[in-house]
C-alpha positions in Angstrom: -12.6 6.6 50.3 -16.5 6.5 50.5 -18.8 9.7 51.1 -19.3 9.2 54.6 -15.8 8.9 55.5 -15.0 12.0 53.4 -17.4 13.7 55.4 -16.7 12.2 58.9 -12.8 13.7 58.0 -13.9 17.2 57.1 -16.2 17.2 60.0 -13.4 16.8 62.5 -11.1 18.8 60.3 -13.6 21.7 60.3 -14.3 21.8 63.8 -10.7 21.5 65.5 -9.3 23.9 63.0 -11.6 26.2 63.6 -11.5 26.2 67.5 -7.6 26.2 67.2 -7.3 29.1 64.6 -10.8 30.8 65.3 -9.4 33.9 67.1 -6.5 34.6 64.8 -9.2 34.1 61.8 -11.3 36.9 63.5 -8.2 39.0 63.7 -7.3 38.5 60.1 -11.1 39.1 59.1 -11.8 42.3 61.1 -8.6 44.2 60.1 -9.3 42.7 56.4 -12.8 44.7 56.6 -10.9 47.7 57.4 -8.0 47.4 54.9 -10.8 47.3 51.9 -11.7 50.7 51.8 -8.2 52.0 53.6 -7.2 54.0 50.5 -10.3 56.2 51.0 -10.3 56.5 54.9 -6.7 57.3 54.5 -7.4 60.2 51.9 -10.1 62.0 54.4 -7.2 61.2 57.4 -4.5 63.0 55.3 -6.7 65.9 54.4 -7.6 66.6 57.9 -3.9 66.0 58.9 -2.2 67.8 56.1 -4.8 70.3 54.5 -6.6 69.9 51.3 -4.9 70.4 47.6 -6.4 72.9 45.4 -6.1 71.6 41.6 -4.1 73.4 39.4 -3.3 73.2 35.3 0.0 71.7 35.5 1.7 69.1 38.0 5.3 69.6 39.2 7.5 66.9 37.3 8.5 63.6 39.1 12.3 64.3 38.9 11.4 67.8 40.4 9.5 66.3 43.2 12.4 63.7 43.8 14.8 66.4 44.0 12.9 68.6 46.6 12.3 65.8 49.1 15.9 64.3 48.8 17.2 68.1 49.7 14.4 68.2 52.3 15.4 65.0 54.2 19.1 65.0 53.1 20.2 65.3 56.8 17.8 62.5 58.0 19.6 59.6 56.9 16.9 58.8 54.6 16.9 56.9 51.5 14.5 58.0 48.6 12.9 54.6 47.3 10.4 56.0 44.7 7.2 58.1 44.2 3.6 57.2 43.9 1.5 59.7 41.5 -2.1 60.7 42.6 -4.6 59.0 41.2 -6.9 62.0 41.6 -6.3 65.7 40.9 -6.8 66.7 44.7 -4.3 64.0 45.9 -0.5 64.6 46.9 2.5 62.8 45.5 3.7 60.1 47.9 7.4 59.8 48.2 8.6 56.9 50.2 11.9 56.4 51.9 13.8 54.1 54.2 15.8 54.7 57.1 18.7 52.7 58.1 16.4 50.0 60.0 14.7 49.7 57.0 11.4 51.4 58.2 9.6 53.3 55.7 8.6 57.0 55.8 6.0 58.7 53.5 6.7 62.4 52.4 3.5 64.1 51.2 4.1 66.9 48.3 1.7 69.0 46.7 1.9 68.1 43.2 0.9 71.8 41.8 3.3 73.8 43.9 6.1 71.3 45.0 5.7 71.9 48.5 6.3 69.3 51.3 3.0 69.0 53.2 4.3 66.7 55.6 5.3 63.1 56.5 4.5 60.0 58.6 6.3 57.0 59.3 4.5 53.9 57.9 4.8 51.8 60.8 3.6 53.6 63.5 0.5 55.1 61.3 -2.8 54.2 62.0 -3.2 52.2 58.7 0.4 50.6 58.9 -0.3 49.3 62.4 -3.6 47.7 61.2 -1.9 46.4 58.0 1.1 44.9 60.2 -1.5 43.2 62.6 -3.5 42.2 59.7 -0.5 39.9 58.0 2.1 39.4 60.9 0.5 40.2 64.4 2.8 43.1 64.9 5.2 40.4 65.4 7.8 40.6 62.5 9.0 37.4 60.8 7.4 35.2 63.3 4.0 36.8 63.2 4.2 36.8 59.1 4.5 33.0 59.5 1.6 32.4 61.8 -0.7 34.4 59.6 0.2 32.6 57.0 -0.6 29.3 58.4 -4.0 30.6 59.6 -4.5 31.9 55.7 -4.1 28.1 54.9 -6.6 27.0 57.8 -8.9 29.6 56.3 -8.7 27.6 52.7 -9.0 24.5 54.5 -12.1 25.6 56.7 -13.6 26.9 53.3 -13.3 23.6 51.7 -14.3 21.4 54.6 -17.1 23.9 55.4 -18.4 23.6 51.6 -18.4 19.7 51.7 -20.1 19.8 55.3 -23.0 22.2 53.9 -26.4 20.8 54.3 -27.6 22.3 50.9 -26.0 19.5 49.1 -28.8 17.2 50.1 -31.7 19.5 50.1 -31.1 23.1 48.7 -33.7 25.0 50.7 -32.3 23.6 53.9 -28.9 25.1 53.4 -30.3 28.5 53.3 -33.0 28.1 55.9 -32.7 30.0 59.4 -35.0 28.5 62.0 -35.7 31.7 64.4 -38.7 30.8 66.1 -39.2 28.1 68.8 -35.6 26.8 67.8 -33.0 25.6 70.6 -29.8 27.9 70.5 -27.8 25.2 69.3 -30.3 25.2 66.1 -30.3 28.9 65.5 -26.5 29.2 65.7 -26.0 25.9 63.3 -28.5 27.7 60.9 -26.6 31.2 60.7 -23.1 29.1 60.7 -24.3 27.2 57.5 -25.5 30.1 55.7 -22.9 32.7 56.7 -20.3 30.1 55.6 -21.7 29.1 52.2 -22.2 32.6 51.1 -18.4 33.3 52.2 -16.8 30.2 51.6 -15.4 30.7 48.0 -14.4 34.4 48.8 -12.7 33.0 52.2 -11.0 30.2 50.2 -9.1 32.7 47.6 -8.3 35.1 50.2 -6.8 32.4 52.3 -4.9 30.9 49.6 -3.4 34.2 48.2 -2.4 35.1 51.9 -0.7 32.0 52.4 1.3 32.3 48.9 2.2 36.0 50.1 3.2 35.4 53.4 4.9 32.0 53.0 7.2 32.4 50.0 9.0 29.5 50.8 6.0 27.4 49.6 6.9 28.4 46.1 3.3 28.9 45.1 4.5 31.4 42.3 6.8 28.6 40.9 4.2 26.0 40.9 1.9 28.4 38.9 4.5 28.9 36.3 5.3 25.4 36.3 1.4 24.4 36.0 0.8 27.0 33.2 4.0 25.6 31.3 5.3 29.5 31.5 9.4 30.3 31.7 9.7 32.2 34.6 11.2 35.3 33.4 14.8 36.3 34.8 15.2 39.0 37.6 15.9 42.3 35.8 19.1 43.7 36.7 21.4 46.9 36.0 25.0 46.4 34.8 27.4 49.0 36.4 29.6 50.8 34.4 33.1 51.8 35.4 33.1 55.3 36.8 29.7 56.0 35.3 26.8 57.6 37.2 23.2 56.6 36.6 21.1 58.5 34.3 18.9 61.2 35.4 15.3 60.4 36.3 14.1 62.5 33.6 15.9 60.5 31.0 14.9 57.2 32.2 11.2 58.5 32.4 11.4 59.4 28.8 12.8 56.3 27.8 9.9 54.3 29.8 7.6 56.5 28.0 8.4 55.6 24.7 8.8 51.9 25.5 4.9 52.1 26.6 3.2 54.9 24.8 0.0 56.2 25.4 0.2 55.0 29.2 -0.1 56.6 32.4 2.6 56.6 34.9 1.5 55.5 38.3 4.4 55.0 40.1 8.4 55.0 40.0 10.9 52.9 42.0 14.2 54.2 42.2 17.5 51.9 42.2 19.4 52.4 45.4 21.8 49.7 44.5 24.2 49.2 41.6 22.2 46.1 40.6 19.1 47.4 40.7 16.9 48.5 37.8 15.0 51.6 37.5 11.1 50.5 37.5 8.1 52.6 36.1 4.7 51.4 36.9 2.4 52.1 34.1 -1.4 52.0 33.6 -2.9 51.3 30.0 -6.2 52.4 28.7 -7.6 49.0 29.1 -6.3 48.2 32.6 -8.2 48.6 35.7 -7.0 49.2 39.3 -5.4 52.2 40.8 -1.8 51.6 39.5 -2.2 49.1 36.5 -0.5 46.1 35.8 2.1 47.4 33.3 6.0 47.5 34.6 9.1 48.8 32.9 12.7 47.9 33.9 15.3 50.0 32.7 19.3 49.7 33.2 19.8 52.6 35.3 23.2 53.2 33.5 22.2 52.9 29.8 18.6 53.3 29.9 18.2 50.3 28.0 14.6 48.6 28.5 15.5 45.4 30.3 12.1 44.2 30.7 8.3 44.9 30.1 5.7 43.3 32.2 2.5 44.1 29.7 -0.5 44.5 31.8 -2.9 44.2 28.6 -1.1 40.8 27.3 0.3 39.0 30.2 1.8 35.3 30.0 -0.4 32.6 31.6 1.0 32.6 34.8 1.3 36.5 35.2 -2.5 36.6 34.2 -3.1 34.3 37.5 -0.7 35.9 39.4 -2.1 39.4 38.6 -5.4 38.6 39.9 -4.0 37.9 43.5 -4.3 41.4 44.6 -7.8 41.9 43.4 -9.4 38.8 44.9 -7.7 38.9 48.0 -8.9 42.7 48.7 -12.1 42.6 46.7 -11.5 45.1 44.1 -12.3 42.9 41.0 -15.7 43.8 40.9 -15.7 47.7 41.8 -17.2 49.0 44.8 -19.8 46.4 44.7 -17.3 43.5 45.5 -15.5 46.0 48.0 -18.8 46.4 50.0 -19.2 42.6 50.0 -15.8 41.9 51.1 -16.3 44.3 54.2 -19.0 41.6 55.2 -16.6 38.9 53.9 -14.2 40.1 56.6 -16.8 39.9 59.3 -17.8 36.4 58.5 -14.9 34.7 60.4 -16.1 36.5 63.6 -19.8 35.2 63.2 -18.6 31.6 62.1 -16.1 31.4 65.4 -18.9 32.6 67.5 -21.7 30.4 66.3 -19.3 27.4 65.9 -18.1 27.8 69.8 -21.7 27.9 70.8 -22.3 24.5 68.9 -19.3 23.2 70.3 -20.1 24.0 73.8 -23.6 22.7 73.9 -22.2 19.4 71.9 -19.6 19.0 74.7 -21.8 19.6 77.8 -22.3 16.2 79.8 -26.1 15.6 80.8 -29.2 13.8 80.4 -30.4 15.2 77.1 -34.1 16.5 77.3 -36.6 15.3 74.5 -36.1 18.5 72.7 -32.4 18.2 72.6 -32.7 14.8 71.3 -34.9 16.0 68.6 -32.6 19.1 67.7 -29.4 16.5 67.5 -31.5 14.4 65.0 -31.6 17.5 63.0 -28.3 18.8 63.2 -25.2 16.4 63.4 -22.6 18.8 65.3 
C-alpha cells in the first residue's frame, strides 16, 4: 500500500467517523474536562453542604468509623463496602455503602470527632451524574458499550488525524493559522489541524484507555499481560472456615501494616461475601497519586496475606496498567497536565465544529468562484 492510498484511506475514515461520532465525542470531552478537577470541586461542594472540618491532634480509627456508620445505617438495608481516608487534614472520611439495587451511598464522617456529617447517593449527585454521562450516557450497560465504541473512534480519529497533518510536508504549515483575508473553510481547516495535532496524542491515549475500561470483553488487560510475558496473578480469595467469623477489622489492618511497613493506608475495602478478601490500599513514600498503587489482600478468616501488589515494584504488565488512570485523567504531570487536559477535553468540540464547517462547504453544489478554487488548491478536504 503506497503513501497516497494510506492517506486517502485515512482521509475517508477520519471524515466519516468524525461526522458519525462527533456529538458523542463532544459529550465525552466536555464532561471529561469537568472530571479532571472533580475532587477539588467536590471538596468545595461538600464543605458548603456539610460544613468545614477543624483539624485536631488525632483521628478516630478506621474500625471505629466503620462501627459508627454500621450502627447509624443498620435500619436502611445498606451494606458497608469500605472506607476512603482523607488526603488532607480538613477532609472527611468517606464510607461507601451499597443498597439492594447496587446503588452506592457515601457517608461523610468527621475524622476527629467520629460524627456523621451527612450522606448522598452517588448516582444522583452532581458528580455521579456527570461521571455516568461521561462513560455510559446515563444509559446503563448499553451506554457503556456505546461510549466504549466512541473511545475506540477517538483512537482511530487521532491516528488518522496525525497521518493527515500537513506539517509532515512542511512543519511551519502544520502550525500556521491564516486569519486575515482567508475563506472560512481555510480558517476552519487551520484551526482544525493545529488543535488536532496538539491534542492528538493525548486523545489517542484517552481513547485507548477508555475503550479498555468500557469494553472488558476486548481483553486488553489479558493482551498486555501476554505481550509483556507477565504471568497474570490468580484472583485472591478468602477460604471460609466452618463456624468461624471473620477477624476484626482492627486485627486485619494491623496485619496489612506489618506486610507493608512505613506506608500510609489510603482506603479499606471490606469483604461482604465469604470468598472475598479484605483489601487495604496503601501509598508508599515513593508513590504518587492520591491513593497510591500498593494493595494488600488478606484472608478475612485467618488474616493471612494472600497477595501484595507493590506499587513501587510492579510487574511489567502492572507498570503499564497502573498508568491507565494517570494518562486518562491527566494526573501524570501534576497540576500542569491536569490544566492541559481541561483543554484537551474541549478539543473534540472544536474539532467537531471546524470539521462540520469544512464538510459543509465541500458538499455544497455550485459553480465555484475563483477564490474558492484557490482555497481548494491549498486545502484538500
